[in-house]
N, C-alpha and C positions, 0 to 999 in steps of 0.2 A: 791302766792299773786301778782297781777299785779304791774308792776313797774310805775312811775311816768309818763312817756310818755303815757302808756295806759290811766291813768286816765284823763291826759290832753286832748287826742284824744276824750274820750269818753264825756268829758264835753263840747265840741265844736260842737256836733251833734244835730241838730235842729229837732222838731217833723217832719218838711217837708222832712228834708233829709231821715229820718226813712221812711217815707210813700214812697218816691221816692226807696229807697232800697228795699220797699217790693215789688213795682210794678216791679222792675229789676228782683228781684228773680222769682216772678210769670211768667215773659215773658221767664226766661232760664228755669223754669220747663216745660213750654209749648213746649219748643224747645232747647232741650240740646246742639244741634249741634252748637250753639252759644259758647259754651264754646271751640270749636275748634279755634276760631278766637283769642284766647289769648296764650301766652307762657303757657308751662306746669307748670312752677314756679307760674305764675299768677292763673292759674287754680286751682293747688292745695291750694295756699293761699286762694281763694276765697271760696272753698269747705270746708276748716279747719275751716275759721270764719263762715261760714253757719251753720256747725256743732256744733261749741261752743254755738252759740246761740241756737239751738235746743236742745242741750243736755250740758248745762253749768257744769262747775265742782260744787263740793258742795259748795266751797267758793263763787263762782259767783251767785249761787242761793240762797245762804244767803243773799249776798249783795243786790240783787234784793229785796228779802223779804222785808229786812229793810227799804229800800228806798221807797217801796209801803206804808208800814206802817207810815213811816213819812210822805209822801204827804196825807195819808188820816187823820192823826192826824191834820196836819196843815188846812186841807179843814173843820175838823169839828171845829177847834178853831175859824176860820174864820166866819164860819157860827153861832158861838155861839156870836161873837162879833156884828153881823148884826143887 
């Protein structure tokens, strides 16, 4: 289970920041030599984080699923009120 600091960091990420992360990852995919410009420690950290997004643990997948269902329910309730 993630610790509180992980939750706090996750809560502070905006949709625009996520879009920018996707752009950066796509640029790295296009030219992996860019990874040589950072330390091995940072490279490992980046690749592990990207891997966890791509292949989440069971708990992380359940958490995402619950969050998506909640958003859908809130959208449906808001539409019903309109």
